[in-house]
N, C-alpha and C positions, 0 to 999 in steps of 0.2 A: 504494500500500500504506500510505499515511499514515493512512488511515481504518480500518485493520485492526490487530489485535494477534495475535501467534502464541499459540495455545492449547496445542498439543502437537506433538511430533514422534514419528513411529513409524518405526523402522528396520526395513528388510526384511532378508532373509538376505544374507550375503556371497556373493561369486561363487565358491563352492566348497562342499565338504562341511562338515559340522559338526565342530568340534574343531580340526582341523589347518589349516583354511582351504584355500588352493589346493594345498597339498602333502599329497596323500592318502597317499603311501607313506612317511611319516616313521616312525621308530622310536618306540616308546611313551615313551621317556625324553626326548624332545625338549622343550625349554622354549619356550613361546609367550609373547612379550612384546607386549602390546597397548598401543601408544603412543597417548596421548590428547593433545589440544591443550595441556592444562595440566600434563602430566607433566614432571618435572624430569629432565634428561638425566643428571645425576650419580647420581640414585637408580636410574634404569633401568640405567645402566652398572655401578653397584656390584653390583646383583643379577645382571646378566648375566655379569659377570666372575667372580663367586663361583660361579655355576652352571656355567660352562664350565671352571672349575678342577677340578671333580669328574670323576674318570675315567669315571663312568657316563653323564655327559651328553656326547653326541656331536654334537648339533645344537641350534641356537636359531633361532627365527623372530621377526623384528620385523615387526609389521603396524600400519598406521595409515591413516586416511582423511581426506580433506579437508585442513584446515589442519595436521594432524599428519603429513602425508606428508613434509615436509622434515625434521622432527624424527626420523622413522623412518630416513631416509637417513643423517642425522648419527650416530645411535646405531650403525648398522651399520658405517659407515666408521671410527668411533673404535675399536670393538671389533676390527675387522680390523687396525688398527695396533697395538693392545695385544697381540693374540694372532696371531702369524704363522702362515701355512699354512692359513688357512680358505678353503674353497671357497664360492662364492656363487652363488645362483640368485635372480633378481628376477622377480616376477610383478606385472603391473598388473591391477587388477580394479575393479569398480564396485559400489557399494552403493546400493540404492534407499531414499530417505528420503521419507516422506509427511509434509508439514507441514499442519496444520489451522489456519486463520486465521479469526477472528471479527470482524465489523465493530463499530466503536465505536458506542455508542448515540448517535443523533443527535436523538432526540425520542421522545415516547411513541407516536406513530402509525407509527413505523418499527421493526419488530422486527429484532433482530440477524440478519445473514445469515452463513453459513459459506462458506469457500472452502478447497478442498483442492488442494495443489500437490505434484506428484511430481517429485523431483530424483534424478538419477543422480550420486552423489558419487564422484569418483575415489579410489582407494586403492591401497596398495602393500604387498606382503609380500616380505620379504627373508629367505631361508634361508641361514644360515652353518653350515657343517659341517666337522668335523675330518676326516671320511672323504671320499674322492674321490667326486665326483658325475659323472654322465654329461655330458661336454662338448658333446654334440650337442643337448641340450635348450635351448630358447630362454631367454635371460636368464642364461646361465651365464658366470661369470667365474672364471678360475683364481686360485690364491693369488698375491699380489703378492710382490715381493722381500722378504727378511727385513730387519728394521731394521738389522742389522749389515753388510749387503752394501754394496759400493761403489756410489755413485750415479754417473750419467754426469757427465763433467767439465763445469764451467761456466766461462764466461769471466769473468775478474775485472772488477769494476766499480769505478770511482773514485767517491768521495763528492763530491757537488756541493753548493754553497751555493744559496741561494734564487734569486739573480740570475744564476747561471752558466748558460751555454747548452751544449747538447750539439753537438759538431761531429764529423762523420765524418772518418776519416783522409784527408788530402789535400784536404778541402773547407775553404774559408775559413769563419771564424766569422762569424755574422750579428751585426751590431751593432743594438742597440735604439735607436730614435730618442730624442734628448734631449728632456726635457720643455720645452715652450715657456714663455716668460716670463709669458705671460698665464694659464697654468694654475696657480692658487694654491689650488685646492680639493682637492689631494691630501692624504690623511691617512696617517700612518705606523702 
């Protein structure tokens, strides 16, 4: 592909109906957040939090494809932590993208050739709802524990220094070998 340059990209339809994406039975007041690769998470979350604070907004959908998929998951997880009690449904989908490439001119006797590549780019749509959803549908996650609820107990850990080793109870500590006299190339 080093002798070609991309001329244009044409996106095909998303894997669902128009408007709501893969969630066809959404209420008309649902907010649809299209996450792009260059979107700022703080901007997306500021708008999403303000939208979900309104009593008329009962659901929000975050959707993104390709490189924006991880940012889509991040936005949904942060919003779930900010607003407790949200039900979640996640759907995986694919979007077809046709890329048109043109060969670089190599001389006057060779006319430029075109190449068309069809890609299926993975995408993801996450529905967060204040209202209860059907737990039998694929991709459903119930609301997590509230931020004020007690977490499971953890075992206390002691702070260690850089050279300290970890020893199990009853097991002898392993000693590190002393540097030999000939090794003078150590730097601190």
